[in-house]
C-alpha positions as CSV (number, residue, x, y, z in Angstrom):
1,M,141.9,51.7,23.1
2,T,138.6,52.4,21.4
3,L,135.0,51.7,22.7
4,I,131.8,51.3,20.3
5,L,128.7,52.9,21.8
6,P,125.6,50.6,21.7
7,A,123.7,50.4,18.4
8,S,121.5,53.3,17.6
9,P,119.9,54.6,14.4
10,V,122.8,56.7,13.2
11,S,123.9,57.1,9.5
12,E,127.1,55.4,8.1
13,T,128.6,58.9,7.9
14,T,128.4,59.3,11.6
15,T,129.7,55.9,12.6
16,N,133.2,57.3,13.3
17,R,131.8,59.8,15.7
18,R,130.1,57.0,17.7
19,R,133.5,55.6,18.5
20,I,135.0,56.7,21.8
21,R,138.8,56.9,21.8
22,L,140.2,57.0,25.2
23,T,142.7,59.8,25.8
24,S,144.4,58.3,28.7
25,H,147.4,56.9,27.0
26,P,149.5,58.0,24.0
27,R,148.5,56.8,20.6
28,S,150.0,53.5,19.2
29,T,153.4,53.5,17.7
30,G,153.7,55.4,14.4
31,A,151.1,58.0,15.1
32,T,151.9,61.6,15.0
33,Q,153.2,62.9,18.1
34,P,151.8,66.0,20.0
35,S,153.2,69.4,18.9
36,P,156.0,70.1,21.3
37,L,155.7,72.9,23.8
38,V,158.7,74.8,25.3
39,W,157.2,77.0,27.9
40,G,159.0,80.3,28.3
41,A,160.8,80.0,25.1
42,P,162.0,83.5,23.7
43,T,159.6,83.4,20.7
44,A,156.1,82.1,19.9
45,A,157.6,79.9,17.3
46,G,160.1,78.5,19.7
47,R,157.3,77.9,22.4
48,G,154.9,76.3,20.0
49,P,151.1,76.7,19.8
50,V,148.8,75.3,22.5
51,V,146.6,72.8,20.8
52,A,143.5,71.7,22.8
53,T,141.1,71.4,19.9
54,L,139.4,68.1,19.1
55,T,139.4,68.2,15.2
56,T,143.0,66.9,15.1
57,P,143.4,64.9,18.2
58,E,146.8,63.6,17.0
59,R,148.2,67.2,17.5
60,R,146.8,67.9,20.9
61,N,149.4,68.9,23.4
62,A,147.0,70.0,26.3
63,I,144.7,68.4,28.7
64,G,141.2,69.7,28.6
65,V,139.4,71.9,26.1
66,H,139.1,75.5,25.2
67,S,136.6,78.0,26.8
68,G,137.2,76.9,30.4
69,S,133.7,76.4,32.1
70,Y,131.9,77.1,28.8
71,G,133.4,74.0,27.3
72,I,130.5,72.0,28.7
73,Y,128.0,74.3,26.9
74,R,129.8,73.5,23.7
75,A,129.4,69.8,24.3
76,L,125.8,70.2,25.0
77,A,125.4,72.1,21.7
78,V,127.1,69.3,19.8
79,A,124.8,66.7,21.6
80,A,121.7,68.7,20.6
81,Q,123.1,68.8,17.1
82,T,123.1,72.6,16.9
83,L,126.8,72.8,16.5
84,D,129.1,70.8,14.0
85,P,131.8,69.3,16.2
86,D,134.2,69.9,13.3
87,H,133.4,73.6,13.1
88,R,136.6,75.8,12.9
89,P,136.1,79.6,13.7
90,D,136.8,82.0,10.9
91,L,139.3,84.2,12.6
92,T,139.1,87.1,9.9
93,N,139.2,90.6,11.4
94,T,139.4,89.2,15.0
95,A,142.8,90.5,15.6
96,P,143.4,92.5,18.9
97,A,141.8,96.1,18.9
98,A,145.0,97.3,20.8
99,T,148.7,96.1,21.0
100,I,149.8,94.5,24.2
101,G,153.5,93.0,24.4
102,P,155.5,91.1,24.0
103,F,157.2,91.9,27.3
104,E,160.1,90.3,29.0
105,G,157.9,88.3,31.3
106,W,156.6,86.3,28.4
107,R,159.9,84.8,28.1
108,D,160.4,83.7,31.6
109,A,158.8,80.4,32.4
110,S,158.6,81.3,36.1
111,K,156.6,84.4,35.7
112,I,153.5,83.4,33.7
113,V,152.2,79.9,34.4
114,S,148.5,80.3,34.5
115,F,147.6,81.5,30.9
116,D,149.2,81.6,27.4
117,P,150.9,85.0,26.9
118,W,150.7,84.5,23.2
119,G,147.0,83.6,23.3
120,H,145.9,86.9,21.7
121,L,148.3,86.6,18.7
122,V,147.4,83.1,17.4
123,S,146.5,84.4,13.9
124,E,149.8,86.3,13.6
125,V,152.5,84.2,15.3
126,F,151.1,80.8,14.1
127,A,149.8,81.8,10.7
128,D,152.0,79.3,9.0
129,K,150.5,76.4,10.9
130,L,147.0,77.8,10.5
131,A,147.6,77.9,6.7
132,E,148.7,74.1,6.9
133,G,145.4,73.2,8.4
134,W,146.2,73.2,12.2
135,D,143.2,74.0,14.4
136,I,144.7,76.5,16.9
137,R,142.3,78.7,19.0
138,P,143.1,82.0,20.6
139,T,142.8,82.0,24.4
140,I,142.8,85.9,24.8
141,A,140.8,88.5,23.0
142,I,141.2,92.3,23.1
143,T,138.6,94.7,22.1
144,K,137.3,98.3,22.9
145,A,134.2,99.6,24.5
146,H,132.4,102.3,26.5
147,V,131.6,101.6,30.2
148,Q,128.6,103.2,31.8
149,M,128.3,103.2,35.6
150,P,126.0,105.4,37.7
151,E,128.8,105.7,40.3
152,L,131.1,107.4,37.8
153,R,128.5,109.8,36.8
154,D,128.0,110.6,40.5
155,A,131.6,111.2,40.8
156,V,131.4,113.7,38.1
157,L,128.5,115.5,39.9
158,A,130.5,115.4,43.1
159,G,133.4,117.0,41.4
160,R,135.8,114.1,42.1
161,L,136.0,113.4,38.3
162,R,135.9,115.7,35.4
163,A,134.8,114.8,31.8
164,D,137.8,115.3,29.4
165,G,136.3,114.1,26.2
166,E,139.0,111.4,25.8
167,V,138.8,109.0,28.8
168,L,135.6,110.3,30.3
169,L,133.0,111.7,28.1
170,A,130.5,114.4,29.0
171,N,127.7,111.9,29.1
172,G,129.6,109.9,31.7
173,D,130.7,107.1,29.4
174,V,134.3,105.9,30.0
175,R,136.3,104.7,27.0
176,V,138.1,101.5,27.9
177,T,140.2,98.8,26.2
178,K,139.3,95.3,27.6
179,A,140.7,91.9,27.3
180,A,139.3,88.4,28.1
181,I,141.7,85.6,29.2
182,E,141.0,82.1,29.4
183,P,143.0,79.9,31.9
184,V,145.9,77.8,30.5
185,W,148.1,76.1,33.3
186,W,151.5,75.0,32.7
187,L,151.6,72.3,35.3
188,P,155.2,72.3,36.4
189,G,155.1,76.1,36.9
190,V,151.8,76.0,38.8
191,A,153.2,73.2,41.1
192,A,156.4,75.3,41.7
193,R,154.3,78.4,42.5
194,F,152.4,76.5,45.2
195,G,155.5,74.6,46.5
196,L,154.2,71.3,45.4
197,E,155.6,68.3,43.5
198,E,154.1,68.2,40.1
199,G,152.9,64.6,40.5
200,E,151.0,65.5,43.6
201,L,149.3,68.4,41.9
202,R,148.4,66.2,39.0
203,R,147.1,63.4,41.3
204,T,145.0,65.8,43.4
205,L,143.5,67.6,40.4
206,F,142.5,64.1,39.0
207,E,141.1,62.8,42.2
208,Q,139.1,65.9,43.2
209,T,137.6,66.2,39.8
210,G,136.2,62.8,40.1
211,G,138.7,61.4,37.6
212,M,137.5,63.8,34.8
213,Y,140.9,64.1,33.4
214,P,142.9,60.8,33.4
215,E,145.7,62.4,31.3
216,L,146.8,64.2,34.3
217,V,148.1,61.0,35.9
218,T,148.8,58.9,32.7
219,R,150.2,61.6,30.3
220,P,153.3,63.1,31.9
221,D,154.3,64.3,28.5
222,L,151.3,66.6,28.5
223,E,152.4,69.6,30.6
224,V,149.6,72.0,29.8
225,F,146.2,71.9,31.3
226,L,143.2,74.0,30.4
227,P,141.0,73.8,33.6
228,P,137.1,74.0,33.5
229,I,137.1,77.2,35.5
230,G,136.3,80.8,34.6
231,G,139.1,83.2,33.5
232,M,139.5,86.9,33.9
233,T,138.6,90.2,32.2
234,L,140.9,93.2,32.1
235,Y,139.6,96.9,31.7
236,F,142.3,99.4,30.8
237,F,141.7,103.1,31.2
238,G,144.0,105.3,29.1
239,D,146.6,104.5,26.4
240,V,147.6,100.8,26.7
241,S,150.6,101.5,24.6
242,K,152.3,103.2,27.6
243,L,152.3,99.7,29.4
244,G,155.7,98.4,30.1
245,R,157.5,101.7,30.3
246,P,159.1,102.4,33.6
247,E,157.9,106.1,33.6
248,T,154.2,105.1,33.2
249,R,152.2,105.5,36.5
250,I,149.8,102.5,37.1
251,A,146.5,102.5,39.2
252,C,145.1,99.1,39.7
253,R,142.1,97.3,41.2
254,V,142.3,93.3,41.4
255,H,138.7,92.4,41.9
256,D,137.3,89.0,42.6
257,E,133.7,88.4,41.2
258,C,130.8,89.0,43.4
259,N,127.6,88.7,41.3
260,G,125.2,89.6,44.1
261,S,127.0,93.0,44.7
262,D,128.7,93.8,41.4
263,V,125.5,93.1,39.2
264,F,122.5,93.3,41.6
265,G,123.8,95.7,44.2
266,S,123.4,93.5,47.3
267,D,124.6,95.6,50.3
268,I,126.0,92.7,52.4
269,C,129.5,93.4,51.1
270,T,131.6,96.1,49.7
271,C,132.4,94.5,46.4
272,R,130.7,96.8,44.0
273,P,131.5,99.9,46.0
274,Y,135.1,99.0,45.9
275,L,134.9,98.0,42.2
276,A,133.5,101.5,41.5
277,H,136.0,103.2,43.8
278,G,138.7,101.4,41.9
279,M,137.4,102.5,38.6
280,E,137.4,106.1,39.7
281,I,140.9,105.8,40.7
282,C,141.8,104.3,37.3
283,V,140.0,107.0,35.4
284,R,141.9,109.7,37.4
285,E,145.2,108.1,36.7
286,A,144.5,107.9,32.9
287,Q,143.5,111.5,32.8
288,A,146.8,112.4,34.3
289,G,148.7,110.5,31.7
290,G,149.1,107.1,33.2
291,V,147.2,103.8,32.8
292,G,144.5,102.3,35.0
293,V,143.9,98.6,35.2
294,V,140.8,96.7,36.6
295,I,141.4,92.9,36.8
296,Y,138.2,91.1,37.2
297,N,138.7,87.4,38.3
298,R,136.0,84.7,38.2
299,K,136.3,83.7,41.8
300,E,132.8,83.9,43.0
301,G,132.3,83.8,46.9
302,R,136.1,83.6,47.6
303,A,136.2,80.9,45.0
304,L,133.8,78.8,47.1
305,G,130.8,79.5,44.8
306,E,127.4,81.3,45.1
307,V,125.6,78.4,46.7
308,T,128.2,78.2,49.6
309,K,128.2,81.9,49.9
310,F,124.4,82.2,50.4
311,L,124.5,79.2,52.9
312,V,126.9,81.1,54.9
313,Y,124.9,84.3,54.8
314,N,122.0,82.2,56.3
315,A,124.2,80.9,59.0
316,R,125.6,84.3,59.8
317,K,122.1,85.8,60.1
318,R,120.7,82.9,62.2
319,Q,123.6,82.4,64.7
320,P,123.0,83.2,68.3
321,G,123.6,86.9,69.0
322,G,123.2,87.9,65.4
323,D,125.6,88.6,62.6
324,S,128.9,89.9,64.1
325,A,132.4,90.2,62.9
326,A,133.8,88.0,65.7
327,Q,132.2,85.0,63.9
328,Y,132.4,86.1,60.3
329,F,135.2,83.8,59.2
330,N,134.1,81.0,61.4
331,R,130.7,80.8,59.7
332,T,132.4,80.4,56.3
333,E,134.8,77.7,57.7
334,C,132.0,75.8,59.2
335,V,130.1,75.5,55.7
336,A,133.1,75.3,53.4
337,G,135.7,73.8,55.5
338,V,138.1,76.7,54.7
339,Q,137.9,80.5,55.1
340,D,139.1,81.3,51.5
341,M,140.2,79.5,48.3
342,R,141.1,82.6,46.4
343,F,144.7,81.7,46.5
344,Q,146.7,84.6,45.1
345,Q,149.8,82.8,44.0
346,L,148.6,82.9,40.3
347,M,147.3,86.4,40.3
348,P,150.5,88.3,39.7
349,D,151.0,86.6,36.2
350,V,148.8,89.1,34.5
351,F,151.1,91.8,35.7
352,H,154.0,90.2,33.9
353,W,152.0,89.9,30.8
354,L,151.3,93.5,30.9
355,G,154.9,94.5,31.7
356,I,154.0,96.1,35.0
357,A,156.8,96.1,37.6
358,R,155.3,98.9,39.7
359,I,151.8,99.8,40.8
360,D,151.6,103.4,42.0
361,R,148.1,103.3,43.4
362,F,146.7,99.8,44.6
363,A,142.9,99.9,45.3
364,S,142.8,97.0,47.7
365,M,142.7,96.3,51.4
366,S,143.8,92.7,50.9
367,N,147.3,92.2,52.1
368,L,147.1,88.6,50.6
369,K,147.0,90.3,47.2
370,S,149.6,93.0,47.9
371,G,151.9,90.4,49.4
372,A,151.6,88.0,46.4
373,L,152.4,90.9,44.1
374,R,155.6,91.9,46.1
375,D,156.7,88.2,46.3
376,M,156.8,88.1,42.6
377,G,158.8,91.3,42.4
378,I,156.0,93.9,41.7
379,D,156.5,97.0,43.8
380,I,153.4,98.7,45.3
381,V,153.9,102.4,46.1
382,E,150.6,103.2,47.7
383,Q,147.7,100.8,48.9
384,V,144.4,102.6,48.9
385,A,141.5,101.5,51.2
386,I,137.9,102.1,50.4
387,P,136.5,105.4,51.8
388,D,134.5,104.8,54.9
389,D,131.3,106.5,53.5
390,L,131.2,104.0,50.6
391,I,130.7,100.9,52.9
392,P,127.1,99.9,53.0
393,P,125.6,99.5,56.5
394,D,125.1,95.7,56.2
395,A,128.7,95.4,55.1
396,R,130.1,96.6,58.4
397,V,130.5,93.0,59.6
398,E,132.5,92.1,56.7
399,M,134.7,95.1,57.0
400,D,135.4,95.0,60.7
401,A,136.3,91.2,60.3
402,K,138.6,91.8,57.4
403,K,140.4,94.7,59.4
404,A,140.8,92.4,62.4
405,A,142.2,89.6,60.2
406,G,145.1,91.7,59.0
407,Y,143.7,93.6,56.1
408,F,145.2,96.9,55.2
409,T,143.7,99.7,57.6
410,D,144.6,102.5,59.7
411,A,142.5,101.3,62.7
412,V,141.9,97.8,63.9
413,P,138.5,97.2,65.7
414,D,138.7,95.9,69.3
415,G,137.1,92.9,70.7
416,A,134.1,94.8,71.9
417,E,133.5,96.2,68.5
418,L,133.9,92.8,66.8
419,A,131.3,91.2,69.1
420,M,128.5,93.7,68.2
421,A,125.9,92.5,66.0
422,K,125.9,95.0,63.0
423,G,124.3,92.9,60.2
424,R,120.6,92.9,59.5
425,G,118.5,89.8,60.3
426,L,117.0,87.7,57.4
427,A,113.5,89.3,58.1
428,D,114.8,92.9,57.9
């Protein structure tokens, strides 16, 4: 079906762009079929490329568009006529700055369901199709950088870290390799990971996005969905070529985004202190010949969003009796209807992508994270809590509440401790 927008002063050359072709049903008989995808195939060629671009709609085999939540900005740029909708990126010299994979998990459809394991190798593994004019976009990019964090310089001054000229430089810079990953959901695998029927997952995604993606319920032949959410960034410390080797020791921090603490230093939570602590552990492991990995997920405010998080802060600070750990999770549930939406079922995918089957030092107090990893066959040798002296005073409420809720700890606070108001008021 095709709709025509109301008449407007556009040139003849843009007439076709004023036509709206609904995507809710397959094209008419005789049209080119979408490129087949065989998720978990042993080779990239056998799996096939993920095509979510709009320049050749007859080849699209995925629901949604590239760039996750940034896809809307692209649309705005097209509407503002600052971006040619037919633009194709010149991928010259964009190849990964370090080699990752392939590993065995890439060939197992049950182990990676939330992103495309071949997403950084598009120019290489699909070179023939690109030469034929296919518009295939990378969904992973790998580069190198230096990281500067005052906490790491402080660790050097305190004697906990030493500059070695390779991983940690004399000026406090840390050499890292980093990767950005956009979400690419293989819907049958995502549904299985959550114990759902695929049809129920598709229907709920369709309904709870206000019907944004009709193909979810009308195109069962399209099994891949690029959701409009943020992805993840990985920071590697040490030689990434050692990944996938059973003898390589791994230190890791899985960190969920907290803009207020991570960027602006808000002291109501332990997010930045734990991030810095995790990086310190990663540097130390890399200097000992292993590899450190920080996985940074865009799941602001327990995936509830920053607005919800700030509303909860206000509710906690204004409640009778003050901000206490006993009511910490209740206040979140009153506002959001749920305590946490950072479901960890998809989180282990990245470890299979990296060929990691064992984590020697896991910098996390979350048993939800460690449990999800173990459930997917990834061994954790040692779980590392944040040192007590790194917990900001206003974050004691959060820390006590998490310990009482079953987070990894040596000591669980009792009822009297949980009832104490430890957080500042809004006026303090």
